[in-house]
MIFI-640362 format. One line per 10 residues: number of its first residue (from 0); their letters; for each residue x, y, z of C-alpha. Coordinates in Angstrom, 3 decimals. Layout:
BEGIN
NUM> A> X:Y:Z  ...
This chain:
BEGIN
0> MATKMTEEAT> 15.455:-13.393:-11.886  18.025:-10.655:-12.057  18.443:-8.611:-8.919  21.269:-6.195:-9.721  20.427:-3.480:-7.263  22.698:-2.362:-4.434  26.038:-4.178:-4.475  28.034:-1.010:-5.149  25.732:1.483:-3.485  25.977:1.488:0.293
10> MGTIATVVLA> 23.152:2.940:2.343  25.366:5.917:3.125  26.054:6.565:-0.549  22.351:6.409:-1.362  21.489:8.823:1.427  24.163:11.248:0.176  22.784:11.148:-3.354  19.243:11.634:-2.107  20.248:14.606:0.046  21.927:16.193:-2.960
20> AIAMVLSGGA> 18.650:15.926:-4.865  16.350:17.288:-2.148  16.643:20.891:-3.231  15.881:19.971:-6.841  12.841:17.883:-5.870  11.401:20.470:-3.512  11.987:23.424:-5.819  10.629:21.557:-8.848  7.204:21.367:-7.290  6.482:17.946:-8.771
30> LIVASTSSGA> 5.323:16.647:-5.410  3.255:19.200:-3.559  2.902:19.236:0.220  -0.575:18.095:1.188  -2.815:20.552:2.985  -3.393:20.159:6.673  -6.646:18.466:7.658  -9.876:20.376:7.213  -12.733:21.246:9.531  -14.195:24.188:11.380
40> APPPAEQAAD> -13.120:25.459:14.777  -15.112:24.137:17.720  -18.330:26.044:18.508  -18.551:28.507:21.404  -17.986:26.843:24.760  -21.136:28.293:26.257  -23.490:26.449:23.881  -25.997:24.511:25.989  -26.434:20.759:25.684  -30.050:21.106:24.575
50> EAPATVQVTL> -28.934:23.199:21.601  -26.774:20.371:20.218  -28.380:17.385:18.450  -28.630:14.056:20.235  -27.769:12.134:17.052  -25.379:13.150:14.282  -24.857:11.527:10.882  -21.148:11.081:10.052  -19.881:9.979:6.628  -16.471:8.445:5.928
60> SEFDVVPGAI> -14.815:8.339:2.497  -11.411:8.492:0.765  -10.126:10.550:2.544  -12.512:12.647:4.589  -14.717:12.733:7.670  -17.921:14.739:7.182  -18.702:16.838:9.105  -15.138:17.650:10.093  -16.337:19.386:13.262  -18.957:17.155:14.876
70> EVAAGGSLEV> -21.214:18.632:17.580  -23.429:16.420:19.708  -25.180:16.552:23.064  -23.743:14.619:26.004  -25.079:11.072:26.054  -25.858:11.221:22.320  -24.705:9.031:19.471  -23.051:9.122:16.061  -24.527:7.269:13.093  -21.435:6.466:11.022
80> TNAGSSEHDL> -21.587:5.350:7.367  -18.709:4.329:5.127  -19.469:5.889:1.734  -16.003:5.035:0.384  -14.593:1.989:-1.366  -11.998:1.095:1.305  -12.512:-0.091:4.874  -12.740:2.739:7.412  -13.619:3.220:11.056  -14.095:6.215:13.340
90> AIVDADLGTP> -12.240:6.331:16.655  -12.355:8.928:19.415  -8.779:9.550:20.498  -8.000:9.072:24.209  -11.558:7.907:24.913  -11.399:4.173:24.078  -14.485:4.566:21.902  -14.945:3.823:18.234  -16.843:1.949:15.577  -15.842:-1.454:14.259
100> MLGAGESASL> -14.055:-1.504:10.908  -16.697:-0.785:8.277  -16.681:-2.133:4.750  -17.911:-0.116:1.784  -21.552:0.850:2.362  -21.676:-0.400:5.945  -22.921:1.635:8.908  -22.665:1.517:12.679  -24.064:3.444:15.623  -21.526:4.806:18.091
110> SLGDLAPGVY> -23.055:5.601:21.477  -21.152:8.202:23.474  -22.493:6.886:26.779  -21.055:8.888:29.683  -18.287:10.537:27.605  -17.543:13.793:29.417  -18.303:17.124:27.745  -15.264:18.406:25.907  -13.439:18.554:22.610  -11.944:15.342:21.249
120> EVLCTVPGHD> -9.971:14.330:18.198  -11.568:11.740:15.881  -9.860:9.799:13.115  -9.816:6.675:10.971  -7.330:4.188:12.429  -6.372:2.539:9.107  -2.639:3.309:8.691  -2.141:6.389:6.543  -5.794:7.402:6.430  -5.576:9.989:9.228
130> SSGMTGTLTV> -2.604:11.710:7.618  -4.452:11.661:4.283  -7.282:13.746:5.753  -9.510:11.439:7.790  -9.440:13.476:11.005  -11.757:15.918:12.724  -13.061:17.116:16.052  -15.921:15.933:18.220  -17.416:18.497:20.602  -19.634:16.988:23.301
140> HGGDATTLAS> -21.892:19.673:24.767  -23.198:19.562:28.312  -23.466:21.782:31.384  -22.410:25.418:31.264  -19.246:24.977:29.215  -17.138:22.563:27.187  -13.611:21.811:28.254  -10.595:20.580:26.335  -10.470:16.795:26.623  -7.338:16.081:24.572
150> DAVDAEDHSD> -4.120:18.057:24.449  -3.724:16.820:20.874  -6.712:18.873:19.656  -6.372:22.544:18.846  -8.521:24.700:16.616  -5.739:25.766:14.291  -4.829:22.108:13.624  -8.015:21.901:11.529  -7.585:25.001:9.403  -6.293:24.734:5.834
160> HGDDTDWEAL> -4.814:28.206:5.576  -4.966:29.736:9.026  -2.638:32.548:10.026  -0.866:30.225:12.452  0.239:27.698:9.807  3.965:27.125:10.122  4.961:26.915:6.465  8.651:26.711:7.281  8.008:23.686:9.471  6.116:21.969:6.636
170> DAAMAATFAA> 9.081:22.471:4.307  11.487:21.197:6.964  9.333:18.100:7.542  9.336:17.285:3.832  13.123:17.647:3.655  13.553:15.454:6.736  11.604:12.560:5.229  13.716:12.689:2.074  16.884:12.777:4.185  15.783:9.578:5.981
180> FPAETAAHGN> 15.377:7.638:2.718  16.125:4.765:2.408  15.428:3.963:6.057  16.322:0.563:7.447  13.555:-1.607:8.885  13.437:-5.198:10.070  12.794:-7.720:7.283  11.558:-7.194:3.758  9.540:-9.217:1.280  9.876:-10.445:-2.316
190> EMLEPEEVLE> 12.728:-12.838:-1.531  13.033:-15.609:-4.131  11.643:-18.893:-2.766  13.682:-21.900:-3.821  11.985:-25.316:-4.012  12.530:-27.321:-0.835  12.893:-30.400:-2.982  12.582:-31.588:-6.562  10.813:-34.943:-6.925  12.031:-37.724:-9.211
200> DGTKVFRLVA> 9.560:-36.679:-11.923  10.890:-33.092:-11.802  8.057:-31.658:-9.693  9.225:-28.561:-7.805  7.935:-28.471:-4.215  7.476:-25.162:-2.397  6.153:-24.414:1.099  4.119:-21.407:2.247  3.247:-20.838:5.922  0.318:-18.473:6.549
210> SIFEWELEPG> 0.621:-16.687:9.905  0.278:-13.414:11.818  3.433:-11.564:12.875  4.759:-8.140:13.801  5.799:-6.137:10.757  7.813:-2.919:10.729  5.957:-0.756:8.219  8.188:2.286:8.604  10.949:3.033:11.120  9.606:2.297:14.597
220> LMVEGWGYNG> 6.022:1.642:13.423  5.075:-1.975:14.113  1.775:-3.347:12.814  0.053:-6.727:12.876  0.946:-8.292:9.566  -0.792:-11.265:7.966  1.442:-12.979:5.456  3.391:-15.928:4.161  6.734:-17.140:5.535  6.945:-14.151:7.864
230> TIPGPVIKVD> 7.276:-11.416:5.235  5.156:-8.891:3.337  4.944:-9.485:0.428  5.425:-13.217:0.680  8.328:-14.808:-1.207  8.423:-14.735:-5.003  7.786:-18.107:-6.608  9.249:-18.372:-10.110  9.142:-21.494:-12.295  9.699:-22.373:-15.932
240> VGDRVQVIVE> 6.972:-22.973:-18.473  6.119:-26.679:-18.349  7.229:-27.216:-14.755  5.156:-29.448:-12.532  4.511:-27.569:-9.250  3.463:-28.497:-5.725  2.842:-25.799:-3.112  2.306:-27.008:0.461  0.299:-24.404:2.399  0.439:-24.630:6.212
250> NELPMGTDVH> -2.158:-22.626:8.123  -1.007:-21.015:11.379  -3.791:-18.415:11.311  -6.606:-18.344:13.881  -9.122:-18.869:11.037  -9.426:-21.059:7.979  -7.792:-20.099:4.714  -7.111:-21.055:1.105  -4.796:-19.843:-1.683  -6.002:-18.548:-5.029
260> WHGVRVPNDQ> -3.526:-18.509:-7.941  -4.557:-15.218:-9.493  -3.670:-15.099:-13.210  -2.271:-18.657:-13.277  -3.985:-21.466:-15.233  -4.804:-24.324:-12.853  -7.390:-27.157:-12.712  -10.679:-26.154:-11.118  -10.024:-28.147:-7.952  -6.763:-26.211:-7.439
270> DGVAPLTQDL> -8.259:-22.724:-7.878  -8.301:-22.072:-4.123  -11.851:-20.861:-3.505  -13.171:-22.587:-0.368  -15.739:-24.050:-0.034  -16.444:-24.064:-3.782  -13.332:-25.820:-5.116  -11.876:-27.238:-1.889  -12.473:-27.500:1.826  -11.203:-24.656:3.961
280> IAPGESFTYE> -7.699:-25.258:5.334  -8.414:-25.265:9.069  -6.009:-23.741:11.612  -3.158:-26.156:12.210  -3.847:-28.036:8.980  -2.170:-28.001:5.561  -3.143:-28.478:1.936  -1.010:-29.255:-1.118  -1.809:-27.540:-4.414  -0.607:-29.331:-7.554
290> FTADEPAVGM> -0.623:-28.066:-11.143  1.486:-27.716:-14.264  2.789:-24.264:-15.175  1.681:-24.702:-18.755  1.883:-21.105:-19.983  3.760:-17.886:-19.123  2.231:-15.780:-16.357  2.728:-12.680:-14.256  0.496:-14.014:-11.520  0.038:-13.625:-7.804
300> YHPHNHGQKK> -1.092:-15.771:-4.917  -3.396:-14.695:-2.105  -6.290:-15.992:0.023  -9.804:-15.955:-1.362  -11.659:-16.828:1.841  -12.110:-13.560:3.781  -9.683:-11.886:1.435  -11.178:-8.526:2.397  -9.321:-8.860:5.709  -6.276:-10.930:4.847
310> LPNGMFGAFL> -5.062:-9.175:1.681  -5.081:-5.614:3.081  -3.109:-6.929:6.066  -0.353:-8.316:3.822  -1.249:-11.817:2.553  -0.041:-11.742:-1.040  2.950:-12.667:-3.184  4.174:-12.789:-6.781  4.038:-15.963:-8.871  6.017:-15.803:-12.131
320> IGDVGTDIPY> 6.077:-18.399:-14.904  8.683:-18.069:-17.640  11.183:-15.386:-18.539  10.649:-11.841:-19.728  12.075:-11.376:-23.212  11.495:-14.957:-24.302  8.290:-16.388:-22.830  6.834:-12.902:-22.265  8.361:-10.878:-25.113  8.892:-7.149:-25.124
330> PSGTVGGRDI> 9.158:-5.216:-28.384  12.308:-4.108:-30.154  12.820:-1.569:-32.882  10.978:1.744:-32.861  7.956:2.164:-30.599  6.318:5.554:-30.307  9.345:7.252:-31.814  11.799:5.681:-29.346  14.324:3.013:-30.300  14.644:-0.240:-28.348
340> PEDIDIVAEI> 17.752:-2.328:-29.162  17.236:-6.004:-29.963  19.991:-7.207:-27.628  19.176:-5.436:-24.359  20.078:-7.131:-21.088  17.375:-6.951:-18.415  19.395:-6.366:-15.226  16.454:-6.432:-12.788  12.918:-7.821:-12.810  11.077:-6.182:-9.926
350> PMILNDAGTI> 7.625:-7.115:-8.582  6.103:-3.982:-7.030  2.940:-4.777:-5.067  0.654:-1.856:-4.264  -1.611:-1.674:-1.206  -3.815:0.970:0.374  -5.790:-0.549:3.261  -5.648:-2.860:6.254  -2.855:-2.779:8.800  -0.153:-1.967:6.244
360> GLSLNGKSFP> -2.155:0.800:4.570  -0.607:2.861:1.781  2.546:0.977:0.878  4.847:-0.407:-1.801  5.983:-3.994:-1.260  4.794:-3.881:2.341  6.716:-0.736:3.329  5.855:2.938:3.695  8.307:5.680:2.666  11.046:6.295:3.814
370> ATEPIVVDQD> 11.354:2.516:4.391  10.547:1.646:0.770  13.409:0.076:-1.157  15.047:2.181:-3.896  15.765:0.796:-7.336  19.513:1.256:-7.890  20.899:0.800:-11.393  23.669:2.056:-13.655  23.109:4.483:-16.485  21.834:2.752:-19.657
380> DWIVIHYYNE> 20.599:-0.306:-17.738  17.209:-1.734:-18.689  14.811:-3.015:-16.030  11.328:-4.517:-15.882  8.815:-3.562:-13.196  5.739:-5.720:-12.664  3.078:-3.582:-10.955  0.575:-5.610:-8.916  -2.448:-3.974:-7.291  -3.596:-5.920:-4.214
390> GLQIHPMHLH> -5.373:-2.859:-2.787  -8.896:-1.487:-2.992  -8.279:1.588:-5.161  -6.706:2.417:-8.512  -3.137:3.734:-8.330  -1.508:5.862:-11.063  2.193:5.006:-10.789  4.363:7.873:-12.017  8.105:7.646:-12.708  9.862:10.968:-13.135
400> QMPQLVFAKD> 11.908:11.635:-16.284  11.997:8.145:-17.812  8.909:6.820:-19.622  7.621:3.322:-18.977  6.899:1.030:-21.920  3.796:-0.975:-21.032  4.391:-4.240:-22.924  2.174:-6.726:-21.043  -1.048:-6.603:-19.045  -1.922:-9.381:-16.618
410> GFPLDAPQWE> 0.977:-11.349:-18.117  -0.355:-11.166:-21.694  1.944:-9.437:-24.218  0.277:-6.412:-25.818  -0.088:-6.176:-29.577  0.336:-2.407:-29.294  2.790:-1.544:-26.484  2.839:2.103:-25.495  4.976:4.532:-23.542  3.446:6.094:-20.433
420> DTVNVAPGER> 4.860:8.251:-17.668  1.892:7.368:-15.423  0.502:3.825:-15.416  -2.979:3.351:-13.942  -3.179:0.035:-12.079  -6.640:-1.047:-10.895  -7.276:-3.623:-8.142  -6.326:-7.113:-9.312  -4.424:-5.864:-12.366  -0.779:-6.422:-13.283
430> FSVLVHASDP> 1.147:-4.241:-15.704  4.656:-5.072:-16.918  6.759:-2.088:-17.962  10.208:-1.745:-19.521  12.345:1.182:-18.339  15.626:2.488:-19.748  17.792:4.134:-17.068  18.888:6.868:-19.439  19.493:9.796:-17.105  21.700:9.865:-13.980
440> GVWVLHCHIL> 20.205:11.134:-10.748  17.566:10.352:-8.167  14.169:10.040:-9.842  11.027:9.732:-7.746  8.544:6.901:-8.389  5.207:7.348:-6.632  1.433:7.013:-6.747  0.123:10.237:-8.232  -2.865:10.396:-5.914  -0.923:12.867:-3.819
450> THAERAEGMF> -2.569:12.001:-0.507  -1.158:8.493:-1.043  2.343:9.945:-1.062  2.383:13.086:1.088  1.121:14.407:4.384  1.905:17.411:6.558  4.772:15.480:8.156  6.367:14.921:4.716  6.592:12.021:2.303  5.095:8.668:3.297
460> GMVTAMIVE> 3.299:5.708:1.826  3.507:4.931:-1.872  6.836:6.567:-2.741  10.251:5.250:-3.671  13.027:6.343:-6.032  15.002:5.086:-8.983  18.671:5.935:-8.456  20.638:5.968:-11.704  24.394:6.038:-11.134
């Protein structure tokens, strides 16, 4: 797989180019600063405890907490329901109180116990969800007055367009995040995994170790990652059509696991769905998957057992069979009024795995902007991006300036390829796109659900850039 990316572009050169483009990006208005979190100011301090309800219904969704200003009597409780499609929880900042993580449709009762009267900040603790809008205030009423319980909470912090909004600071924060790109973090995923041995019959043997480890999501932000071989995403496995494959999976997790070969043709007993097609791989044990890569694929590997926890925390990787251009053909000639030469050289084939939940939250290839990796190419280069959605929501991936030719879906070549500037990728889907680096400059590539890419503190999450030199 070609990986022509950054040999000639040092980190300093990239940062210089990005800084030169900041003014253009900000003034163009293509990426709009997200509003500050919503919610009403706390009620009057003199409200008596018996005037506040003892129980309050709270609803979580993407990305909101309703009501944004919760009022409850001392000793009361919150009945919290997740009406969204992603996992959410509700935590009371500085109070060591909160619900468990709730799946879609789940509910929990949060008793306030002896929580002192006062005003508290509440939020969803899933990375990126608070900055996307899942914050609010909790006012606990009791006695003659309510007192401020957290220095982090202030009424104007929950006003969309209050007179005290510091617009200049918002602009400065956005510029600062661009200036930090691309930020260095420890480790990165998508490294090519070479076979540890090739057997006499030609079988290629790979090894994956499932474990929990610290992962630097963005500069200085460490999270608990679940992954393979110590990286998120796990290593890329690429084989040729017809190869015989063995993958030894060692389980160092505290719970059982399996590996499903999503989009790859395998025998039923190798499909990786415990306990249906195999026994669970117990902690400390291993299991060897064996199959023949009998047709081209843009596949992925991930656990099936308790995937709702493991995948959002980082347990996924790309599995490619065959070569783009031969085994998975792209069109040539004229498509949609644009000419594609017959003899183009694909200089980079890039798996881009999208996520939006768990410990790694809104991310591209296991990193949040400004720690996402830029795509660096020369003018007139051609590249292929394989979008993988391992998250819980659809993501419209938008590349500025240069259209994306969608030529394969889930590894299957399309009879009618089409150009798109925004490619919608639903959970479990893979789209393969061909891009011509026609125009020099720094071109932003991001999820066009803007709260997945921006917050009051600037860019974050599902954003990177294509740098054409």
